[in-house]
C-alpha positions in Angstrom: -1.8 18.2 -20.6 -4.3 15.8 -20.4 -3.6 13.6 -23.6 0.0 13.5 -22.2 -1.2 11.7 -19.3 -3.3 8.8 -21.2 -0.1 8.4 -23.9 2.2 8.1 -20.4 0.0 4.9 -19.2 -0.1 3.4 -22.8 3.9 3.6 -23.7 4.5 2.5 -20.1 2.2 -0.5 -20.5 3.4 -1.5 -23.8 6.9 -1.4 -22.4 6.2 -3.7 -19.3 4.8 -6.1 -22.1 7.9 -6.1 -24.3 6.5 -3.3 -27.1 3.3 -5.2 -27.2 0.1 -3.0 -27.9 -1.1 -1.2 -24.5 -4.4 -3.3 -25.0 -3.2 -6.2 -24.8 -1.4 -6.1 -21.1 -4.1 -6.3 -18.8 -4.7 -3.1 -16.6 -7.0 -1.4 -13.9 -8.2 0.9 -16.6 -12.0 1.2 -16.5 -12.5 0.5 -12.4 -12.1 4.6 -12.4 -13.4 6.7 -15.2 -10.3 9.2 -16.1 -12.3 12.9 -15.8 -11.5 15.4 -18.7 -11.6 18.6 -16.8 -13.6 21.6 -18.5 -12.0 23.9 -16.1 -8.2 24.8 -15.5 -6.2 27.2 -13.0 -2.6 27.5 -11.7 -1.6 27.5 -8.2 0.1 30.7 -9.6 -3.4 32.3 -9.8 -3.8 32.3 -5.8 -0.3 33.6 -5.3 1.6 30.4 -5.3 5.2 30.8 -5.6 7.5 28.0 -6.8 10.4 29.3 -4.4 11.4 26.3 -2.3 11.0 29.8 0.8 7.7 31.2 -0.1 4.9 29.3 2.4 1.8 28.1 0.1 -0.5 26.9 2.1 -2.8 29.5 1.8 -2.5 29.5 -1.9 -4.1 25.8 -1.7 -6.5 26.4 0.3 -8.1 29.3 -1.3 -7.2 27.3 -5.0 -9.3 24.0 -3.5 -11.7 26.2 -2.0 -12.7 27.8 -5.3 -12.9 24.5 -7.0 -15.3 23.4 -4.1 -17.6 26.1 -4.3 -17.5 27.0 -7.4 -18.5 23.7 -8.8 -17.6 23.6 -12.7 -19.3 21.1 -14.8 -16.7 18.6 -15.3 -14.3 19.6 -12.6 -11.8 21.6 -12.1 -7.7 21.0 -12.9 -5.8 22.4 -10.1 -2.5 23.0 -12.2 1.5 22.9 -10.1 3.6 24.3 -12.9 7.9 23.6 -12.7 8.7 24.9 -9.2 8.9 23.9 -5.6 6.5 24.7 -3.4 6.8 24.7 0.4 3.5 24.0 1.6 1.8 22.6 5.1 -0.9 20.3 5.0 -3.8 21.2 3.0 -7.1 19.2 1.9 -8.1 18.2 -1.9 -12.1 18.6 -2.6 -14.2 16.5 -5.0 -14.3 16.6 -9.0 -11.0 18.4 -9.2 -7.5 17.1 -10.1 -4.2 18.1 -8.9 -1.7 18.2 -11.8 2.0 18.4 -11.1 3.6 19.6 -14.2 7.4 18.1 -14.8 9.8 19.8 -12.8 7.0 20.6 -10.0 7.6 20.0 -7.1 5.1 19.9 -3.6 7.3 20.1 -0.5 5.6 19.7 3.1 6.9 21.8 5.7 9.4 20.9 8.4 7.8 23.1 10.7 5.5 20.2 12.6 4.2 23.1 15.5 1.0 23.5 14.0 0.5 20.5 12.1 -3.3 20.0 11.9 -4.7 17.5 14.4 -7.7 14.7 13.4 -9.8 11.8 15.5 -8.7 8.5 15.1 -9.6 6.4 12.6 -12.5 4.5 14.3 -11.6 1.2 13.0 -8.3 1.4 15.2 -9.5 2.7 17.9 -6.5 5.4 18.7 -3.5 6.6 16.9 -1.5 4.2 15.2 1.4 4.9 17.1 0.1 6.8 20.2 -2.7 7.1 22.4 -5.4 9.7 21.3 -5.2 11.2 17.9 -3.2 11.6 14.8 -1.7 14.0 12.8 -3.7 14.9 9.5 -1.8 13.7 6.2 -0.1 16.1 4.4 -2.4 15.7 1.4 -5.8 14.3 2.6 -9.3 14.4 1.5 -12.4 13.1 3.2 -16.0 11.7 1.6 -14.7 12.6 -1.7 -15.1 11.1 -5.0 -13.8 11.9 -8.3 -10.5 13.1 -7.8 -7.3 12.4 -9.2 -3.5 13.4 -8.3 -1.7 13.0 -11.7 0.8 14.8 -13.7 4.5 14.3 -15.7 6.2 12.8 -12.6 6.3 15.5 -10.3 6.9 15.0 -6.6 5.6 15.2 -3.7 7.8 15.7 -1.4 7.3 14.2 2.8 10.6 15.4 3.8 9.3 12.9 6.6 13.3 13.1 8.3 11.9 15.2 11.1 9.2 13.0 12.2 11.4 10.1 11.6 13.7 11.8 14.0 11.4 12.4 16.5 9.9 8.5 16.4 13.2 7.6 17.5 14.1 10.3 19.8 10.3 9.1 21.2 9.5 12.7 21.3 6.3 12.4 19.3 3.0 13.6 20.7 0.2 12.1 18.3 0.5 9.3 15.3 2.8 10.6 12.3 1.3 12.0 9.0 0.3 10.2 6.2 1.7 11.3 3.0 -1.6 11.4 0.7 -5.0 9.6 2.6 -8.4 9.5 1.2 -11.3 8.5 3.4 -14.5 7.2 3.1 -13.9 8.6 -1.1 -14.6 6.9 -4.4 -13.7 7.1 -7.6 -9.7 8.4 -6.9 -6.7 7.9 -9.6 -3.0 8.3 -8.5 -1.1 8.4 -11.7 2.4 9.8 -12.9 4.0 11.4 -9.7 6.8 10.7 -7.5 6.2 10.2 -4.0 9.3 10.9 -1.4 10.0 10.7 1.9 6.5 10.1 3.9 6.8 11.1 7.5 4.7 7.7 7.9 2.8 5.2 5.5 3.1 7.5 1.9 -0.5 6.4 0.1 -3.4 5.3 2.4 -6.7 5.3 1.1 -9.1 4.2 3.8 -12.9 3.0 3.7 -12.3 3.5 0.2 -13.9 2.2 -2.9 -13.1 2.2 -6.9 -9.5 3.4 -6.4 -6.9 2.9 -8.9 -3.1 3.7 -8.2 -0.8 3.2 -11.2 2.8 4.3 -13.0 3.8 5.6 -9.6 7.3 5.8 -8.1 7.7 5.8 -4.0 11.0 6.1 -2.4 12.5 6.7 1.0 15.7 5.4 2.7 15.8 1.7 3.7 16.4 3.1 7.2 13.3 5.3 7.6 10.4 3.9 9.9 7.0 2.9 9.0 7.2 4.8 5.5 4.8 2.2 3.7 4.8 2.6 -0.1 0.7 2.0 -0.5 -2.0 0.8 1.9 -5.5 0.0 1.3 -7.7 -0.4 4.4 -10.7 -1.7 4.4 -11.3 -0.4 1.3 -12.7 -2.2 -1.8 -12.2 -2.2 -5.8 -8.6 -1.1 -5.6 -5.9 -1.9 -8.1 -1.9 -0.9 -7.4 -0.4 -1.5 -11.1 2.8 -1.0 -12.8 5.1 0.7 -10.0 8.3 1.4 -8.7 8.3 1.3 -4.7 11.6 1.4 -2.9 11.2 2.3 1.5 11.9 1.5 4.5 8.5 -0.6 5.4 6.4 -3.0 3.7 6.1 -2.0 -0.4 1.9 -3.0 -0.1 0.5 -3.9 2.6 -3.2 -4.5 2.4 -4.9 -3.4 6.0 -8.5 -4.0 7.6 -9.0 -2.5 11.2 -6.9 -3.1 14.4 -8.4 -5.8 17.1 -11.4 -5.1 19.3 -11.7 -2.0 17.0 -11.5 -2.8 13.9 -13.8 -6.0 14.8 -16.2 -3.2 15.5 -16.2 -1.6 12.8 -16.3 -4.5 10.9 -15.1 -3.3 7.4 -12.9 -5.7 5.3 -10.6 -5.3 2.3 -12.1 -6.8 -0.8 -11.4 -7.2 -4.6 -7.7 -6.0 -4.6 -5.5 -6.0 -7.3 -1.9 -5.9 -7.1 0.5 -6.4 -10.1 3.4 -5.5 -11.9 5.4 -4.1 -8.7 9.0 -3.9 -8.9 10.7 -3.0 -5.6 13.0 -3.0 -2.5 12.8 -2.9 1.0 14.1 -4.2 4.7 10.6 -5.8 5.3 8.2 -6.9 3.1 7.2 -7.1 -0.9 3.7 -8.0 -0.8 2.2 -8.0 3.0 -1.6 -8.5 4.1 -1.6 -7.0 7.6 -0.9 -7.3 10.3 -4.2 -5.1 10.8 -7.0 -7.5 9.6 -9.5 -7.6 11.9 -12.4 -6.5 9.4 -11.3 -9.0 7.0 -9.8 -9.1 3.9 -11.1 -11.4 0.6 -10.1 -12.0 -3.0 -7.0 -10.5 -3.0 -4.9 -11.2 -6.6 -0.9 -10.1 -6.8 0.7 -11.3 -9.6 4.3 -10.7 -11.6 6.1 -9.0 -8.3 9.8 -8.3 -8.8 11.5 -7.6 -5.7 15.3 -7.5 -4.8 17.0 -6.8 -1.4 14.3 -8.0 0.6 13.2 -8.8 4.3 10.3 -11.2 3.2 9.4 -11.6 -0.4 5.6 -12.3 0.2 4.0 -11.8 4.0 0.8 -12.9 5.3 0.7 -11.4 8.8 -2.5 -11.5 11.7 -2.3 -12.3 15.3 -4.1 -13.5 18.6 -6.9 -10.5 19.2 -7.6 -10.0 15.9 -10.4 -11.4 14.9 -11.5 -11.8 11.3 -10.3 -13.2 8.3 -7.8 -13.6 5.6 -9.1 -16.2 2.5 -8.8 -16.5 -1.2 -5.7 -15.2 -1.9 -3.7 -15.6 -4.8 -0.4 -14.8 -5.5 1.4 -15.3 -8.6 4.4 -14.7 -11.1 7.0 -13.3 -8.2 10.6 -13.0 -8.9 12.5 -12.1 -5.6 17.0 -11.9 -5.2 18.8 -11.3 -2.1 15.9 -12.4 0.2 15.7 -13.3 3.8 12.4 -15.0 3.5 10.7 -15.9 0.5 7.8 -16.8 2.0 6.0 -16.0 6.0 2.5 -16.9 6.7 2.0 -16.2 10.6 -0.6 -15.6 13.3 1.8 -14.3 15.4 2.5 -10.9 14.5 2.2 -7.2 14.9 1.1 -5.5 18.4 -1.8 -4.6 20.2 -3.7 -1.5 20.6 -4.3 -1.9 24.3 -5.1 -4.1 26.9 -8.8 -4.9 25.7 -8.5 -7.0 23.1 -10.1 -10.4 23.2 -7.9 -13.3 23.4 -10.4 -15.4 22.0 -10.7 -13.3 19.1 -8.7 -15.5 16.4 -8.2 -14.6 13.1 -9.4 -17.2 10.0 -6.5 -18.3 7.1 -7.7 -20.1 4.6 -7.9 -20.2 0.9 -4.6 -19.0 -0.1 -2.6 -20.2 -3.6 1.1 -19.1 -4.2 2.6 -19.8 -7.4 5.6 -19.9 -9.7 7.5 -17.7 -7.7 11.5 -18.0 -8.3 14.1 -16.8 -6.0 17.7 -16.4 -6.4 19.8 -15.7 -2.7 17.2 -16.6 -0.8 18.3 -17.4 3.3 15.3 -19.2 4.1 12.7 -20.3 1.9 9.8 -20.2 3.9 8.0 -19.9 7.1 4.0 -20.8 8.0 3.0 -20.8 11.4 -0.2 -21.0 12.3 -2.7 -20.6 15.7 -3.2 -24.1 17.7 -7.0 -22.7 18.0 -7.1 -21.7 14.4 -4.6 -23.7 12.1 -4.3 -22.4 8.4 -6.4 -23.6 5.7 -6.0 -24.4 1.8 -2.3 -23.3 1.8 -1.4 -24.3 -1.5 1.9 -24.3 -3.1 2.9 -24.8 -6.7 5.9 -24.5 -9.0 8.1 -22.5 -6.6 11.8 -22.9 -6.6 14.0 -21.3 -4.0 17.8 -21.0 -4.6 18.8 -20.7 -1.2 22.5 -19.7 0.5 24.8 -22.0 0.5 26.5 -23.0 4.2 23.7 -21.3 5.7 22.2 -22.9 9.3 18.2 -21.7 8.8 16.0 -24.6 8.3 14.9 -24.3 4.7 11.2 -24.3 5.6 9.8 -24.1 9.1 5.4 -24.9 9.3 3.0 -25.4 12.2 -0.5 -25.3 12.6 -1.2 -25.5 8.8 -2.6 -27.7 6.7 -2.5 -27.1 3.0 -0.6 -28.9 0.2 2.6 -28.6 -2.5 3.7 -29.3 -5.8 7.0 -28.7 -7.7 8.4 -27.3 -4.8 11.9 -26.8 -4.7 13.3 -27.1 -2.0 11.0 -29.4 -0.3 8.0 -28.0 1.8 7.6 -29.0 5.4 5.5 -31.8 5.9 2.5 -30.2 6.5 2.1 -29.0 3.0 3.3 -32.2 1.5 0.8 -34.8 2.3 -0.8 -35.9 -0.9 -4.4 -36.2 1.6 -4.8 -32.7 1.4 -4.7 -32.1 -2.6 -8.4 -31.8 -3.0 -8.2 -28.9 -0.7 -5.5 -26.9 -3.0 -6.5 -28.3 -6.4 -3.0 -30.1 -6.8 -2.8 -33.7 -9.0 -2.0 -36.0 -7.0 
């Protein structure tokens, strides 16, 4: 099984590079070592039944307990055979691999009455949707290291529609659960699994480091509320690549805490790579924010293919956030049928309460966006900085949008921003066209 996973990774990488050898494709390999487990067990050994009806919560809990307490050298692989395994929320442990065979489905129960509650994240101060705690993610890990979720493209299904309906009907008591969440963890690999229909965000590494997420598929209906694909949050050394995402919200969104709580927690998101992502959403393809209070720095986004999007690339923050967004590089993006190609705005997102400091202004600087092409784009770009904290060093190079003929929407709207532009079509706003700003952007005059 372990050899099969490695073969899948190599073949997929070669395919994305037009048949070239995997060694010629820049990948995340090396960030986290793929552990070779010496011990293998099956969920069937603990009474797991994949008939789609039997509850398997106890089976998963007992299997994880065995892995945690026996502590086999090199860790343990938990094998999930083909079948549909209905279960409630459960925790993972360190030094384990959750391996889904082809045809294996781990499916969340829709009985929400006894779903476990956990404390709010300290960098958020409360649940993201409602005051108080929050429902624990479907598959959860806290304080772990050396954990792998992988397989032969089996499925983890959150059956989120019951949660979406509670959100729509305003009957939620606490914030909805994520599908997968790792907290305070390191050396995490997620690969070769289909994730679908999360109640809330799909994959959420928070306060983590050394995380690789690649070769995954993430699916949710376009009208499913807040079903972000992957949200690295106050985390460092994260790589997301070679994946397909189609959800009801941002495909990938980098975050770092919410207003005064994120400022106090002071845990930035740094050194994050996002590459070779394909997908669609009524919201953003690649987003930074809007929760940015701990700071976000050194983000590389490249080789992105987007269709049927609300916004292609979206950097978003707000008054009261504080923090910083700097050294953001976006390159080689293709988008088609998009409302806005680029949006960089300082007036996006809500607040956890009325205690935020209106003088806590975010700082955004050193944003480079280059080699971007778009067809059927309604508006090329909207860049709206803050009057008392203008965005600076916003640099656009080699950008071409074929806008929708006959629309009255302005092609560009800009305010409170400085930077430069070269080879941008349609012509950008004057704030980015001035050659006097070219030095800040390293764009030749």
